[in-house]
LUMVOLO-515601 format. One record per atom (N, C-alpha, C, O): residue number from 1; atom name; z, y, x. Coordinates in steps of 0.1 Angstrom, whole numbers. Layout:
<nodes>
n; atom; w; v; u
NUM; CA; Z; Y; X
...
</nodes>
This chain:
<nodes>
n; atom; w; v; u
1; N; -46; -53; -57
1; CA; -54; -48; -65
1; C; -67; -54; -61
1; O; -74; -48; -53
2; N; -72; -67; -69
2; CA; -85; -72; -67
2; C; -95; -71; -75
2; O; -95; -75; -87
3; N; -107; -64; -69
3; CA; -119; -62; -76
3; C; -129; -69; -71
3; O; -128; -70; -58
4; N; -139; -73; -77
4; CA; -152; -77; -70
4; C; -160; -67; -64
4; O; -157; -55; -67
5; N; -169; -70; -56
5; CA; -176; -62; -48
5; C; -183; -51; -60
5; O; -183; -39; -58
6; N; -189; -57; -69
6; CA; -198; -50; -79
6; C; -188; -40; -87
6; O; -192; -29; -91
7; N; -176; -44; -90
7; CA; -165; -34; -95
7; C; -161; -23; -87
7; O; -158; -11; -91
8; N; -161; -27; -73
8; CA; -157; -16; -66
8; C; -171; -4; -63
8; O; -171; 8; -62
9; N; -183; -13; -64
9; CA; -195; -2; -66
9; C; -194; 7; -76
9; O; -196; 19; -74
10; N; -190; 3; -88
10; CA; -191; 10; -100
10; C; -179; 20; -99
10; O; -181; 32; -104
11; N; -166; 18; -94
11; CA; -156; 26; -95
11; C; -158; 37; -83
11; O; -154; 49; -85
12; N; -163; 33; -72
12; CA; -162; 44; -60
12; C; -177; 51; -60
12; O; -186; 45; -65
13; N; -178; 63; -55
13; CA; -190; 68; -49
13; C; -196; 60; -40
13; O; -188; 53; -34
14; N; -210; 60; -36
14; CA; -216; 54; -26
14; C; -209; 56; -13
14; O; -208; 47; -5
15; N; -204; 70; -11
15; CA; -199; 73; 4
15; C; -187; 64; 1
15; O; -188; 54; 8
16; N; -177; 66; -7
16; CA; -164; 61; -8
16; C; -164; 47; -6
16; O; -155; 43; 1
17; N; -175; 36; -11
17; CA; -177; 25; -10
17; C; -181; 20; 3
17; O; -177; 9; 7
18; N; -190; 27; 9
18; CA; -192; 26; 25
18; C; -181; 28; 34
18; O; -179; 20; 43
19; N; -172; 39; 34
19; CA; -161; 36; 40
19; C; -148; 31; 37
19; O; -140; 27; 45
20; N; -147; 31; 24
20; CA; -133; 22; 20
20; C; -135; 9; 20
20; O; -126; 1; 23
21; N; -147; 3; 16
21; CA; -147; -13; 16
21; C; -157; -18; 28
21; O; -157; -30; 30
22; N; -164; -9; 35
22; CA; -169; -15; 44
22; C; -165; -9; 60
22; O; -172; -13; 70
23; N; -155; 0; 59
23; CA; -149; 4; 71
23; C; -156; 13; 78
23; O; -155; 14; 91
24; N; -164; 20; 72
24; CA; -172; 32; 77
24; C; -164; 45; 80
24; O; -151; 44; 79
25; N; -169; 54; 83
25; CA; -163; 68; 88
25; C; -171; 79; 82
25; O; -183; 77; 81
26; N; -167; 89; 79
26; CA; -175; 100; 72
26; C; -178; 109; 86
26; O; -171; 107; 96
27; N; -187; 118; 86
27; CA; -192; 125; 98
27; C; -180; 136; 100
27; O; -175; 142; 91
28; N; -176; 135; 115
28; CA; -164; 148; 115
28; C; -167; 160; 111
28; O; -178; 164; 109
29; N; -157; 168; 108
29; CA; -158; 181; 101
29; C; -166; 183; 91
29; O; -171; 194; 89
30; N; -169; 173; 82
30; CA; -175; 174; 69
30; C; -168; 172; 56
30; O; -173; 174; 45
31; N; -156; 167; 58
31; CA; -148; 162; 46
31; C; -143; 174; 40
31; O; -141; 184; 46
32; N; -141; 173; 26
32; CA; -137; 185; 19
32; C; -121; 186; 21
32; O; -116; 198; 19
33; N; -114; 177; 24
33; CA; -98; 180; 26
33; C; -97; 184; 38
33; O; -85; 188; 41
34; N; -106; 184; 48
34; CA; -100; 190; 63
34; C; -92; 200; 64
34; O; -81; 200; 70
35; N; -98; 210; 59
35; CA; -91; 223; 58
35; C; -83; 228; 46
35; O; -82; 240; 43
36; N; -76; 216; 38
36; CA; -69; 219; 28
36; C; -57; 223; 33
36; O; -51; 217; 41
37; N; -51; 235; 27
37; CA; -37; 237; 32
37; C; -27; 240; 20
37; O; -15; 244; 22
38; N; -32; 237; 8
38; CA; -24; 235; -3
38; C; -10; 224; -6
38; O; -11; 212; -4
39; N; -2; 229; -9
39; CA; 11; 218; -10
39; C; 7; 208; -21
39; O; 1; 211; -31
40; N; 11; 197; -18
40; CA; 8; 185; -29
40; C; 8; 173; -20
40; O; 14; 173; -9
41; N; 1; 162; -28
41; CA; 2; 149; -25
41; C; -11; 145; -22
41; O; -19; 148; -30
42; N; -16; 137; -11
42; CA; -27; 129; -8
42; C; -27; 113; -15
42; O; -18; 105; -12
43; N; -37; 110; -23
43; CA; -32; 98; -30
43; C; -48; 90; -26
43; O; -58; 96; -24
44; N; -47; 75; -27
44; CA; -58; 68; -25
44; C; -69; 70; -36
44; O; -66; 69; -48
45; N; -82; 73; -31
45; CA; -92; 75; -39
45; C; -95; 62; -48
45; O; -100; 64; -59
46; N; -93; 49; -44
46; CA; -94; 40; -50
46; C; -84; 34; -61
46; O; -88; 26; -69
47; N; -72; 37; -60
47; CA; -61; 30; -66
47; C; -51; 41; -70
47; O; -42; 38; -78
48; N; -52; 55; -65
48; CA; -44; 64; -68
48; C; -29; 62; -63
48; O; -20; 68; -68
49; N; -27; 54; -53
49; CA; -13; 52; -47
49; C; -12; 65; -38
49; O; -21; 71; -32
50; N; 3; 70; -37
50; CA; 6; 80; -32
50; C; 9; 76; -16
50; O; 18; 68; -13
51; N; -1; 85; -7
51; CA; -1; 80; 7
51; C; 3; 89; 17
51; O; 7; 85; 28
52; N; 1; 103; 15
52; CA; 5; 113; 24
52; C; 10; 125; 18
52; O; 4; 128; 8
53; N; 20; 134; 22
53; CA; 22; 145; 19
53; C; 17; 159; 27
53; O; 15; 159; 39
54; N; 15; 168; 19
54; CA; 9; 179; 26
54; C; 19; 185; 37
54; O; 15; 193; 46
55; N; 31; 182; 36
55; CA; 41; 187; 48
55; C; 39; 178; 60
55; O; 41; 182; 72
56; N; 34; 168; 58
56; CA; 32; 160; 71
56; C; 15; 162; 78
56; O; 11; 155; 87
57; N; 9; 170; 70
57; CA; -6; 174; 73
57; C; -6; 183; 84
57; O; 1; 193; 84
58; N; -17; 181; 97
58; CA; -18; 192; 106
58; C; -32; 192; 110
58; O; -41; 185; 105
59; N; -34; 201; 119
59; CA; -48; 202; 123
59; C; -47; 198; 139
59; O; -42; 204; 148
60; N; -53; 186; 139
60; CA; -55; 178; 152
60; C; -67; 180; 160
60; O; -68; 175; 170
61; N; -77; 190; 155
61; CA; -89; 193; 159
61; C; -99; 181; 161
61; O; -108; 183; 168
62; N; -97; 171; 155
62; CA; -104; 160; 155
62; C; -116; 156; 146
62; O; -125; 149; 149
63; N; -115; 164; 133
63; CA; -126; 165; 125
63; C; -124; 158; 113
63; O; -133; 157; 104
64; N; -112; 152; 111
64; CA; -107; 145; 101
64; C; -92; 153; 96
64; O; -86; 160; 103
65; N; -89; 149; 82
65; CA; -76; 151; 81
65; C; -64; 144; 87
65; O; -63; 132; 86
66; N; -55; 149; 93
66; CA; -46; 143; 102
66; C; -30; 144; 94
66; O; -27; 153; 86
67; N; -23; 135; 97
67; CA; -9; 134; 92
67; C; -1; 126; 102
67; O; -5; 116; 108
68; N; 9; 131; 104
68; CA; 20; 125; 113
68; C; 30; 114; 107
68; O; 39; 109; 114
69; N; 29; 112; 95
69; CA; 38; 101; 85
69; C; 32; 100; 72
69; O; 26; 109; 66
70; N; 34; 88; 68
70; CA; 32; 86; 53
70; C; 42; 93; 45
70; O; 53; 98; 49
71; N; 36; 91; 30
71; CA; 48; 99; 22
71; C; 57; 90; 17
71; O; 67; 95; 13
72; N; 56; 74; 17
72; CA; 64; 64; 11
72; C; 61; 52; 23
72; O; 50; 48; 27
73; N; 73; 49; 26
73; CA; 72; 35; 35
73; C; 66; 23; 29
73; O; 70; 21; 17
74; N; 57; 14; 34
74; CA; 49; 6; 27
74; C; 36; 9; 22
74; O; 28; 1; 23
75; N; 33; 21; 18
75; CA; 21; 24; 12
75; C; 8; 22; 21
75; O; -2; 18; 16
76; N; 9; 25; 35
76; CA; -2; 26; 43
76; C; 2; 11; 49
76; O; 13; 8; 51
77; N; -8; 2; 53
77; CA; -8; -9; 60
77; C; -13; -7; 74
77; O; -23; 1; 74
78; N; -9; -12; 84
78; CA; -15; -11; 98
78; C; -20; -24; 104
78; O; -12; -34; 106
79; N; -30; -24; 107
79; CA; -37; -37; 113
79; C; -49; -33; 124
79; O; -57; -25; 125
80; N; -44; -46; 133
80; CA; -56; -43; 146
80; C; -71; -44; 141
80; O; -76; -51; 133
81; N; -77; -34; 150
81; CA; -90; -35; 148
81; C; -97; -34; 163
81; O; -94; -26; 172
82; N; -106; -43; 164
82; CA; -112; -44; 177
82; C; -125; -45; 176
82; O; -131; -52; 183
83; N; -131; -37; 167
83; CA; -143; -35; 166
83; C; -147; -23; 175
83; O; -139; -16; 181
84; N; -161; -22; 177
84; CA; -170; -13; 187
84; C; -163; -11; 201
84; O; -162; 0; 206
85; N; -158; -25; 206
85; CA; -157; -25; 218
85; C; -141; -21; 222
85; O; -138; -21; 234
86; N; -135; -18; 215
86; CA; -121; -13; 216
86; C; -111; -16; 207
86; O; -114; -21; 196
87; N; -99; -14; 212
87; CA; -87; -16; 205
87; C; -82; -5; 197
87; O; -78; 5; 203
88; N; -81; -4; 182
88; CA; -76; 6; 176
88; C; -64; 1; 167
88; O; -61; -11; 167
89; N; -58; 10; 160
89; CA; -50; 6; 148
89; C; -55; 12; 135
89; O; -54; 24; 133
90; N; -60; 2; 126
90; CA; -67; 5; 114
90; C; -57; 10; 103
90; O; -47; 2; 103
91; N; -57; 19; 95
91; CA; -47; 21; 85
91; C; -58; 18; 70
91; O; -69; 21; 67
92; N; -49; 11; 63
92; CA; -55; 8; 50
92; C; -45; 9; 39
92; O; -33; 7; 41
93; N; -49; 13; 28
93; CA; -38; 13; 15
93; C; -36; 0; 13
93; O; -44; -9; 12
94; N; -21; 1; 10
94; CA; -13; -12; 11
94; C; -17; -21; -1
94; O; -16; -33; -1
95; N; -20; -12; -13
95; CA; -22; -17; -27
95; C; -36; -23; -29
95; O; -37; -34; -35
96; N; -45; -17; -24
96; CA; -61; -20; -27
96; C; -67; -25; -15
96; O; -77; -32; -17
97; N; -64; -22; -3
97; CA; -68; -27; 11
97; C; -81; -17; 11
97; O; -91; -21; 16
98; N; -81; -7; 7
98; CA; -90; 3; 10
98; C; -88; 10; 24
98; O; -76; 14; 27
99; N; -99; 10; 34
99; CA; -97; 17; 46
99; C; -97; 32; 43
99; O; -104; 39; 35
100; N; -86; 35; 53
100; CA; -85; 52; 54
100; C; -90; 58; 64
100; O; -98; 68; 63
101; N; -86; 52; 78
101; CA; -91; 55; 90
101; C; -83; 48; 101
101; O; -83; 36; 102
102; N; -78; 57; 111
102; CA; -73; 48; 121
102; C; -58; 56; 126
102; O; -56; 67; 121
103; N; -49; 52; 133
103; CA; -36; 58; 138
103; C; -38; 58; 152
103; O; -44; 49; 158
104; N; -33; 70; 157
104; CA; -32; 70; 172
104; C; -18; 75; 177
104; O; -11; 80; 168
105; N; -14; 73; 189
105; CA; -2; 78; 194
105; C; -4; 89; 203
105; O; 2; 90; 214
106; N; -12; 98; 197
106; CA; -15; 110; 207
106; C; -12; 125; 202
106; O; -17; 135; 207
107; N; -4; 124; 193
107; CA; 2; 136; 184
107; C; 14; 140; 192
107; O; 25; 139; 187
108; N; 13; 144; 203
108; CA; 29; 145; 210
108; C; 35; 156; 205
108; O; 47; 157; 204
109; N; 27; 166; 200
109; CA; 36; 179; 195
109; C; 41; 177; 182
109; O; 47; 186; 177
110; N; 39; 165; 175
110; CA; 42; 162; 161
110; C; 56; 154; 162
110; O; 61; 148; 172
111; N; 63; 154; 148
111; CA; 78; 148; 149
111; C; 77; 134; 153
111; O; 85; 129; 160
112; N; 68; 126; 149
112; CA; 64; 110; 151
112; C; 55; 109; 163
112; O; 57; 99; 168
113; N; 47; 115; 167
113; CA; 39; 113; 178
113; C; 26; 107; 175
113; O; 18; 103; 183
114; N; 26; 105; 161
114; CA; 15; 96; 154
114; C; 6; 106; 148
114; O; 11; 116; 143
115; N; -8; 103; 147
115; CA; -19; 107; 141
115; C; -27; 99; 133
115; O; -37; 93; 138
116; N; -25; 99; 120
116; CA; -30; 92; 110
116; C; -44; 101; 106
116; O; -44; 112; 99
117; N; -54; 94; 113
117; CA; -67; 102; 112
117; C; -74; 95; 100
117; O; -78; 83; 101
118; N; -77; 102; 88
118; CA; -79; 98; 77
118; C; -93; 106; 73
118; O; -95; 118; 74
119; N; -103; 95; 67
119; CA; -114; 100; 60
119; C; -109; 108; 46
119; O; -100; 105; 39
120; N; -116; 119; 46
120; CA; -114; 129; 34
120; C; -118; 120; 21
120; O; -110; 120; 11
121; N; -130; 114; 22
121; CA; -133; 108; 7
121; C; -125; 95; 5
121; O; -126; 89; -6
122; N; -116; 90; 15
122; CA; -106; 80; 11
122; C; -95; 85; 5
122; O; -85; 78; 3
123; N; -94; 99; 2
123; CA; -83; 105; -4
123; C; -86; 114; -16
123; O; -96; 120; -16
124; N; -78; 115; -25
124; CA; -76; 126; -36
124; C; -64; 133; -35
124; O; -53; 128; -33
125; N; -66; 148; -38
125; CA; -54; 158; -36
125; C; -49; 160; -50
125; O; -56; 162; -60
126; N; -39; 159; -48
126; CA; -30; 163; -63
126; C; -22; 175; -60
126; O; -11; 173; -54
127; N; -25; 184; -62
127; CA; -16; 198; -59
127; C; -3; 196; -66
127; O; -1; 189; -76
128; N; 6; 203; -59
128; CA; 22; 205; -65
128; C; 20; 213; -74
128; O; 13; 223; -73
129; N; 28; 208; -84
129; CA; 31; 220; -96
129; C; 41; 229; -93
129; O; 51; 227; -86
130; N; 38; 240; -97
130; CA; 45; 254; -95
130; C; 54; 253; -107
130; O; 48; 253; -117
131; N; 66; 251; -106
131; CA; 76; 252; -116
131; C; 82; 264; -120
131; O; 89; 264; -130
132; N; 79; 274; -113
132; CA; 82; 290; -114
132; C; 95; 290; -113
132; O; 100; 298; -121
133; N; 104; 285; -105
133; CA; 117; 287; -101
133; C; 117; 291; -88
133; O; 128; 294; -83
</nodes>
């Protein structure tokens, strides 16, 4: 998904643009999805690609929504990030390239050991529909 800088600015809120297109971060403990405990799917705020499931969400205490795995293989691309004088692994949406956050290998109490530390404003939440069954 290729859009010009001006098209991204029209599509995203100023905060989403700053985080998703310039690799910023939201202030910890302020994101609206941090404490969301509803069942459903987390999609990319820029392109609606399914990224994470509520089943893999956990409270890491980091201040950002955390997941131990992606919803679908290939939906999140991982790449080296050597900014800020350290090495980290950046998580981006594989479809639109939007910055989501970073991945750490410190979730030892989770099935994968991974902590996808994701900015709330990079995500949209789609609640699971109650089928009444």
